[in-house]
DSSP file (Angstrom, degrees, kcal/mol; ACC not computed):
  #  RESIDUE AA STRUCTURE BP1 BP2  ACC     N-H-->O    O-->H-N    N-H-->O    O-->H-N    TCO  KAPPA ALPHA  PHI   PSI    X-CA   Y-CA   Z-CA
    1    1 A M     >        0   0    0      0, 0.0     4,-2.1     0, 0.0    77,-0.0   0.000 360.0 360.0 360.0 -36.1  -14.8   22.6  -17.8
    2    2 A V  T  4  +     0   0    0      1,-0.2     0, 0.0     2,-0.2     0, 0.0   0.870 360.0  47.6 -65.6 -35.5  -13.9   25.5  -20.0
    3    3 A G  T  4 S+     0   0    0      1,-0.2     4,-0.4     2,-0.1    -1,-0.2   0.807 117.3  40.8 -74.9 -29.6  -12.8   27.5  -17.0
    4    4 A I  T  > S+     0   0    0      1,-0.1     4,-2.2     2,-0.1     3,-0.3   0.737  96.8  78.2 -90.8 -25.2  -10.7   24.8  -15.4
    5    5 A L  H  X S+     0   0    0     -4,-2.1     4,-2.6     1,-0.2     5,-0.3   0.859  90.2  52.9 -57.6 -42.4   -9.1   23.4  -18.6
    6    6 A P  H  > S+     0   0    0      0, 0.0     4,-2.5     0, 0.0    -1,-0.2   0.910 111.8  46.1 -61.9 -39.7   -6.5   26.1  -19.0
    7    7 A F  H  > S+     0   0    0     -4,-0.4     4,-2.5    -3,-0.3    -2,-0.2   0.897 112.7  50.9 -67.5 -39.3   -5.2   25.6  -15.4
    8    8 A F  H  X S+     0   0    0     -4,-2.2     4,-1.7     2,-0.2    -1,-0.2   0.930 114.4  42.6 -62.6 -46.9   -5.2   21.8  -15.9
    9    9 A I  H  X S+     0   0    0     -4,-2.6     4,-2.5     2,-0.2    -2,-0.2   0.891 113.3  53.6 -67.9 -39.2   -3.2   22.1  -19.1
   10   10 A G  H  X S+     0   0    0     -4,-2.5     4,-2.4    -5,-0.3    -2,-0.2   0.905 109.4  46.8 -62.5 -42.5   -0.9   24.7  -17.6
   11   11 A M  H  X S+     0   0    0     -4,-2.5     4,-2.4     2,-0.2    -1,-0.2   0.854 111.3  53.0 -68.7 -33.2   -0.1   22.5  -14.6
   12   12 A G  H  X S+     0   0    0     -4,-1.7     4,-2.0    -5,-0.2    -2,-0.2   0.922 111.7  44.9 -65.0 -43.4    0.5   19.6  -17.0
   13   13 A L  H  X S+     0   0    0     -4,-2.5     4,-2.4     2,-0.2    -2,-0.2   0.886 112.4  51.8 -67.6 -38.6    3.0   21.6  -19.0
   14   14 A L  H  X S+     0   0    0     -4,-2.4     4,-2.3     2,-0.2     5,-0.3   0.923 110.5  48.3 -62.9 -43.7    4.6   22.9  -15.9
   15   15 A G  H  X S+     0   0    0     -4,-2.4     4,-2.6     1,-0.2    -2,-0.2   0.886 111.2  51.1 -62.4 -38.3    5.1   19.4  -14.6
   16   16 A N  H  < S+     0   0    0     -4,-2.0    -2,-0.2     1,-0.2    -1,-0.2   0.895 112.1  46.5 -65.1 -40.5    6.5   18.4  -18.0
   17   17 A C  H  < S+     0   0    0     -4,-2.4     3,-0.3     2,-0.1    -2,-0.2   0.879 121.7  34.6 -70.5 -38.1    9.0   21.2  -17.9
   18   18 A I  H  < S+     0   0    0     -4,-2.3     3,-0.3     1,-0.2    -2,-0.2   0.906 126.9  33.7 -85.0 -43.2   10.2   20.7  -14.4
   19   19 A F  S >< S+     0   0    0     -4,-2.6     3,-1.5    -5,-0.3     6,-0.4  -0.160  70.2 132.0-109.7  38.0   10.0   16.9  -14.0
   20   20 A W  T 3   +     0   0    0     -3,-0.3    -1,-0.2     1,-0.3    -2,-0.1   0.678  66.8  66.1 -64.9 -17.1   10.9   15.8  -17.5
   21   21 A E  T 3  S+     0   0    0     -3,-0.3    -1,-0.3     3,-0.0     2,-0.1   0.725  88.7  80.1 -77.5 -20.9   13.4   13.3  -16.1
   22   22 A T  S X  S-     0   0    0     -3,-1.5     3,-0.6     3,-0.1    29,-0.0  -0.453  83.6-124.6 -86.0 159.6   10.7   11.2  -14.4
   23   23 A N  G >  S+     0   0    0      1,-0.2     3,-0.7     2,-0.2     4,-0.2   0.765 107.4  59.6 -72.2 -25.5    8.6    8.6  -16.1
   24   24 A R  G 3  S+     0   0    0      1,-0.2    10,-0.3     2,-0.1    -1,-0.2   0.647 116.0  31.3 -80.5 -14.3    5.3   10.2  -15.0
   25   25 A F  G <  S+     0   0    0     -3,-0.6    -1,-0.2    -6,-0.4    -2,-0.2  -0.060  78.4 121.1-130.4  32.5    6.1   13.5  -16.7
   26   26 A K  S <  S+     0   0    0     -3,-0.7     2,-0.3    -5,-0.1    -2,-0.1   0.783  83.3   7.7 -74.4 -26.7    8.1   12.5  -19.7
   27   27 A D  S  > S-     0   0    0     -4,-0.2     4,-2.2    -3,-0.1     5,-0.2  -0.907  84.5 -97.5-144.3 175.6    5.7   14.0  -22.3
   28   28 A V  H  > S+     0   0    0     -2,-0.3     4,-2.5     1,-0.2     5,-0.2   0.904 118.7  49.5 -65.9 -43.9    2.6   16.2  -22.2
   29   29 A S  H  > S+     0   0    0      1,-0.2     4,-2.1     2,-0.2    -1,-0.2   0.891 112.9  47.6 -65.9 -37.4    0.0   13.4  -22.5
   30   30 A T  H  > S+     0   0    0      2,-0.2     4,-2.4     1,-0.2    -1,-0.2   0.871 110.9  52.6 -68.8 -35.9    1.7   11.5  -19.7
   31   31 A S  H  X S+     0   0    0     -4,-2.2     4,-2.4     2,-0.2    -2,-0.2   0.919 110.6  46.6 -64.2 -43.8    1.8   14.7  -17.6
   32   32 A L  H  X S+     0   0    0     -4,-2.5     4,-2.3     2,-0.2    -2,-0.2   0.894 112.6  50.3 -66.0 -39.0   -1.9   15.3  -18.1
   33   33 A F  H  X S+     0   0    0     -4,-2.1     4,-2.4    -5,-0.2    -2,-0.2   0.906 110.3  50.0 -64.4 -41.1   -2.7   11.7  -17.3
   34   34 A T  H  X S+     0   0    0     -4,-2.4     4,-2.6   -10,-0.3    -2,-0.2   0.912 111.1  48.4 -64.1 -42.8   -0.6   11.9  -14.1
   35   35 A N  H  X S+     0   0    0     -4,-2.4     4,-2.2     2,-0.2    -1,-0.2   0.887 111.0  51.0 -64.8 -38.0   -2.4   15.1  -13.0
   36   36 A F  H  X S+     0   0    0     -4,-2.3     4,-1.1     2,-0.2    -2,-0.2   0.910 111.7  47.5 -64.4 -41.6   -5.8   13.5  -13.8
   37   37 A A  H  <>S+     0   0    0     -4,-2.4     5,-2.8     1,-0.2     3,-0.3   0.904 112.2  49.4 -66.1 -41.2   -4.8   10.5  -11.7
   38   38 A L  H ><5S+     0   0    0     -4,-2.6     3,-1.2     1,-0.2    -2,-0.2   0.877 105.2  58.7 -63.6 -37.1   -3.6   12.7   -8.8
   39   39 A M  H 3<5S+     0   0    0     -4,-2.2    -1,-0.2     1,-0.3    -2,-0.2   0.825 110.9  41.6 -62.4 -31.4   -6.8   14.7   -9.0
   40   40 A H  T 3<5S-     0   0    0     -4,-1.1    -1,-0.3    -3,-0.3    -2,-0.2   0.302 120.0-106.4-101.8   8.9   -8.8   11.6   -8.2
   41   41 A G  T < 5 +     0   0    0     -3,-1.2     2,-0.5     1,-0.2     3,-0.5   0.667  68.8 145.2  82.6  18.0   -6.4   10.2   -5.6
   42   42 A D  S   <S-     0   0    0     -5,-2.8    -1,-0.2     1,-0.2    -2,-0.1  -0.795  72.4 -11.5 -95.1 127.7   -4.8    7.4   -7.7
   43   43 A A  S  > S+     0   0    0     -2,-0.5     4,-2.0     1,-0.1    -1,-0.2   0.854  78.3 151.6  58.0  41.9   -1.1    6.6   -7.1
   44   44 A V  H  > S+     0   0    0     -3,-0.5     4,-2.6     2,-0.2     5,-0.2   0.924  71.1  48.3 -68.0 -43.8   -0.4    9.7   -5.0
   45   45 A G  H  > S+     0   0    0      2,-0.2     4,-2.3     1,-0.2    -1,-0.2   0.902 112.0  48.4 -64.7 -41.6    2.4    8.0   -3.1
   46   46 A D  H  > S+     0   0    0      2,-0.2     4,-2.2     1,-0.2    -1,-0.2   0.918 114.1  45.9 -65.4 -43.2    4.1    6.6   -6.2
   47   47 A T  H  X S+     0   0    0     -4,-2.0     4,-2.6     2,-0.2     5,-0.2   0.912 110.9  53.9 -64.6 -42.1    4.0   10.0   -8.0
   48   48 A W  H  X S+     0   0    0     -4,-2.6     4,-2.1     1,-0.2    -2,-0.2   0.919 110.1  46.8 -58.0 -45.3    5.2   11.7   -4.8
   49   49 A N  H  X S+     0   0    0     -4,-2.3     4,-1.3     2,-0.2    -1,-0.2   0.891 112.0  50.4 -66.6 -39.4    8.2    9.4   -4.6
   50   50 A D  H  X S+     0   0    0     -4,-2.2     4,-0.9     1,-0.2    -2,-0.2   0.912 114.2  44.0 -63.9 -42.2    9.0    9.8   -8.3
   51   51 A M  H  X S+     0   0    0     -4,-2.6     4,-2.1     1,-0.2     3,-0.3   0.830 108.3  57.6 -74.3 -31.4    8.9   13.6   -8.1
   52   52 A S  H  < S+     0   0    0     -4,-2.1     4,-0.2    -5,-0.2    -1,-0.2   0.815 101.6  57.4 -68.5 -29.0   10.9   13.8   -4.9
   53   53 A G  H  < S+     0   0    0     -4,-1.3    -1,-0.2     2,-0.2     3,-0.2   0.840 113.6  38.2 -68.9 -31.8   13.7   12.0   -6.6
   54   54 A A  H  < S-     0   0    0     -4,-0.9     2,-0.4    -3,-0.3    -2,-0.2   0.965 140.3  -3.9 -83.2 -60.1   14.0   14.6   -9.3
   55   55 A E     X  -     0   0    0     -4,-2.1     4,-2.3     1,-0.1    -1,-0.3  -0.889  67.0-168.7-138.2 101.3   13.4   17.9   -7.4
   56   56 A Y  H  > S+     0   0    0     -2,-0.4     4,-2.0    -4,-0.2     5,-0.2   0.948  82.9  33.9 -64.0 -55.4   12.5   17.4   -3.8
   57   57 A V  H  > S+     0   0    0      2,-0.2     4,-2.3     1,-0.2     5,-0.2   0.937 123.1  44.4 -69.8 -46.8   11.3   20.8   -2.7
   58   58 A I  H  > S+     0   0    0      1,-0.2     4,-2.7     2,-0.2    -1,-0.2   0.877 112.3  54.1 -66.3 -36.4    9.7   21.8   -6.0
   59   59 A G  H  X S+     0   0    0     -4,-2.3     4,-2.4    -8,-0.3    -1,-0.2   0.902 109.5  47.1 -63.4 -42.1    8.1   18.4   -6.3
   60   60 A N  H  X S+     0   0    0     -4,-2.0     4,-2.6    -5,-0.2    -2,-0.2   0.919 113.4  47.9 -65.7 -43.4    6.5   18.7   -2.9
   61   61 A I  H  X S+     0   0    0     -4,-2.3     4,-2.6     2,-0.2     5,-0.2   0.924 112.0  50.1 -63.0 -44.0    5.2   22.2   -3.6
   62   62 A Y  H  X S+     0   0    0     -4,-2.7     4,-2.7     2,-0.2     5,-0.3   0.929 112.5  46.8 -59.9 -46.5    3.9   21.1   -7.0
   63   63 A C  H  X S+     0   0    0     -4,-2.4     4,-2.7     2,-0.2     5,-0.4   0.927 113.0  48.8 -63.5 -45.1    2.0   18.1   -5.5
   64   64 A Y  H  X S+     0   0    0     -4,-2.6     4,-2.1     1,-0.2     5,-0.3   0.933 114.8  44.7 -61.0 -45.8    0.6   20.2   -2.6
   65   65 A I  H  X S+     0   0    0     -4,-2.6     4,-2.4    -5,-0.2     5,-0.3   0.951 117.5  43.2 -64.7 -49.1   -0.7   22.9   -4.9
   66   66 A W  H  X S+     0   0    0     -4,-2.7     4,-2.8    -5,-0.2     5,-0.2   0.936 117.0  44.4 -66.2 -46.5   -2.1   20.6   -7.5
   67   67 A I  H  X S+     0   0    0     -4,-2.7     4,-2.6    -5,-0.3     5,-0.3   0.921 116.0  46.7 -67.1 -43.0   -3.8   18.1   -5.1
   68   68 A S  H  X S+     0   0    0     -4,-2.1     4,-2.4    -5,-0.4     5,-0.4   0.920 116.5  44.6 -66.1 -41.6   -5.2   20.8   -2.9
   69   69 A F  H  X>S+     0   0    0     -4,-2.4     4,-2.1    -5,-0.3     5,-1.5   0.923 115.3  48.0 -66.4 -42.8   -6.5   22.8   -5.9
   70   70 A A  I  <>S+     0   0    0     -4,-2.8     5,-2.3    -5,-0.3     6,-0.2   0.917 120.0  36.3 -66.1 -43.3   -7.9   19.8   -7.6
   71   71 A I  I  <>S+     0   0    0     -4,-2.6     5,-0.5    -5,-0.2    -2,-0.2   0.935 124.0  39.7 -76.9 -45.4   -9.7   18.4   -4.6
   72   72 A C  I  <5S+     0   0    0     -4,-2.4    -3,-0.2    -5,-0.3    -2,-0.2   0.824 132.6  16.6 -76.9 -31.1  -10.9   21.7   -3.0
   73   73 A V  I  X5S+     0   0    0     -4,-2.1     4,-2.4    -5,-0.4    -3,-0.2   0.861 124.9  41.2-107.7 -60.4  -11.8   23.5   -6.1
   74   74 A I  I  ><S+     0   0    0     -5,-1.5     4,-2.0     1,-0.2    -3,-0.2   0.943 119.4  41.8 -63.5 -51.8  -12.3   21.4   -9.2
   75   75 A N  I  ><S+     0   0    0     -5,-2.3     4,-2.1     1,-0.2    -1,-0.2   0.894 115.5  50.8 -64.7 -38.7  -14.1   18.4   -7.6
   76   76 A N  H  ><S+     0   0    0     -5,-0.5     4,-2.3    -6,-0.2    -1,-0.2   0.861 107.2  54.0 -68.0 -34.2  -16.3   20.7   -5.5
   77   77 A V  H  X S+     0   0    0     -4,-2.4     4,-2.1     2,-0.2    -1,-0.2   0.927 110.4  46.8 -63.4 -43.8  -17.3   22.8   -8.5
   78   78 A F  H  X S+     0   0    0     -4,-2.0     4,-2.3     1,-0.2    -2,-0.2   0.880 111.0  51.9 -65.9 -37.2  -18.4   19.6  -10.3
   79   79 A I  H  X S+     0   0    0     -4,-2.1     4,-2.7     2,-0.2    -1,-0.2   0.903 109.6  49.7 -64.8 -40.7  -20.3   18.4   -7.2
   80   80 A V  H  X S+     0   0    0     -4,-2.3     4,-2.6     2,-0.2    -2,-0.2   0.898 110.2  50.5 -65.1 -40.2  -22.1   21.8   -6.9
   81   81 A I  H  X S+     0   0    0     -4,-2.1     4,-2.0     2,-0.2    -2,-0.2   0.926 113.4  45.1 -63.2 -44.6  -23.1   21.6  -10.6
   82   82 A I  H  X S+     0   0    0     -4,-2.3     4,-2.1     2,-0.2    -2,-0.2   0.912 113.8  49.4 -65.7 -42.3  -24.5   18.1  -10.2
   83   83 A E  H  X S+     0   0    0     -4,-2.7     4,-2.6     2,-0.2    -2,-0.2   0.895 109.5  51.9 -64.4 -40.1  -26.3   19.0   -7.0
   84   84 A D  H  X S+     0   0    0     -4,-2.6     4,-2.4     1,-0.2    -1,-0.2   0.905 109.5  49.8 -63.1 -41.9  -27.8   22.1   -8.7
   85   85 A G  H  X S+     0   0    0     -4,-2.0     4,-2.1     2,-0.2    -1,-0.2   0.890 111.4  49.4 -63.7 -38.8  -29.1   20.0  -11.5
   86   86 A Y  H  X S+     0   0    0     -4,-2.1     4,-1.9     2,-0.2    -2,-0.2   0.933 111.8  47.4 -65.2 -46.0  -30.6   17.5   -9.1
   87   87 A V  H  X S+     0   0    0     -4,-2.6     4,-2.3     1,-0.2    -2,-0.2   0.900 112.3  50.3 -64.4 -41.0  -32.4   20.2   -7.0
   88   88 A R  H  X S+     0   0    0     -4,-2.4     4,-1.2     1,-0.2    -1,-0.2   0.910 112.9  45.3 -63.5 -42.0  -33.7   21.9  -10.2
   89   89 A S  H  < S+     0   0    0     -4,-2.1    -1,-0.2    -5,-0.2    -2,-0.2   0.811 114.1  50.2 -73.1 -27.6  -35.1   18.6  -11.5
   90   90 A K  H  < S+     0   0    0     -4,-1.9    -2,-0.2    -5,-0.2    -1,-0.2   0.893 119.4  33.0 -75.9 -40.3  -36.6   17.6   -8.2
   91   91 A Y  H  <        0   0    0     -4,-2.3    -2,-0.2    -5,-0.2    -1,-0.2   0.471 360.0 360.0-100.7  -2.3  -38.4   20.9   -7.4
   92   92 A Y     <        0   0    0     -4,-1.2    -1,-0.2    -5,-0.2    -3,-0.1   0.412 360.0 360.0-117.6 360.0  -39.5   22.1  -10.9
């Protein structure tokens, strides 16, 4: 969590700076909540439509980068940690 937290906060601040006109990125806490929801696949279409209205190309790039990084890296790291703990407790 310590290694991923700076990237999570950085993407939240970047979303806040770029998409401040939308309701989903109007302040830092809402930006972090939106990124957390996107990371878990909640309201992806609604967020996509809100961001496309403000900055279409940058919004698409931001969504692609955040969702791909969150799903491919962050979630898989947590799954590996949980799996490692399970294997250690099972065989030791």
